[in-house]
C-alpha positions, -999 to +999 in steps of 0.1 A: -461+401-408-466+366-421-499+351-430-508+322-408-526+292-421-540+264-399-542+230-414-574+211-412-558+186-388-546+214-364-580+230-366-597+198-356-573+193-327-579+229-316-617+226-317-617+193-297-594+209-271-615+241-269-647+222-265-633+200-237-618+231-221-650+251-222-669+223-205-643+213-179-625+246-171-654+269-163-632+295-146-616+303-180-638+286-207-622+305-236-586+301-225-577+277-254-590+300-281-577+332-265-542+317-260-541+302-295-551+335-311-524+353-291-499+327-302-509+332-339-503+369-336-469+364-320-458+338-346-469+361-374-447+388-361-418+367-348-418+333-364-384+323-350-396+325-314-405+288-312-382+261-302-368+239-330-379+203-332-355+177-318-368+153-344-344+149-373-372+140-396-387+175-392-357+199-391-378+229-399-406+221-374-409+245-345-432+247-314-443+272-290-457+262-256-489+278-243-482+275-205-517+284-192-534+257-211-504+234-214-506+229-252-480+231-279-485+248-312-464+230-339-456+250-370-432+257-398-425+286-421-427+283-459-410+306-483-426+302-516-441+330-537-449+347-504-437+337-470-463+322-447-465+302-415-484+270-412-498+256-380-495+218-383-506+205-349-521+216-316-513+190-290-512+188-252-478+188-236-461+154-238-426+141-242-430+129-278-430+150-309-463+151-329-470+125-355-472+143-388-482+120-416-457+125-444-485+117-469-507+144-455-510+170-483-521+196-457-488+191-437-471+207-467-496+234-472 
């Protein structure tokens, strides 16, 4: 099983989404956090499950869609001294790929 690291950017996006969801979706206030944690477990066990990015600038970027909350988890797998998976973004479903700043040191973990 791979270790999963969440970048500071993705953590901020997750927290904003979870706060909004808890306030505005009272029938399932923890849905964002629950679905994200389940996705992390799945990705740690089966990192190839996500769809590959269609953006040529990020050929190793993958995403998994959380259908209940309609968010994508964008991630990539690194194989350095030990393999691990990095969550780079947590964004609502939209047609465009995420904007990942190439100068963002956290995007490279």
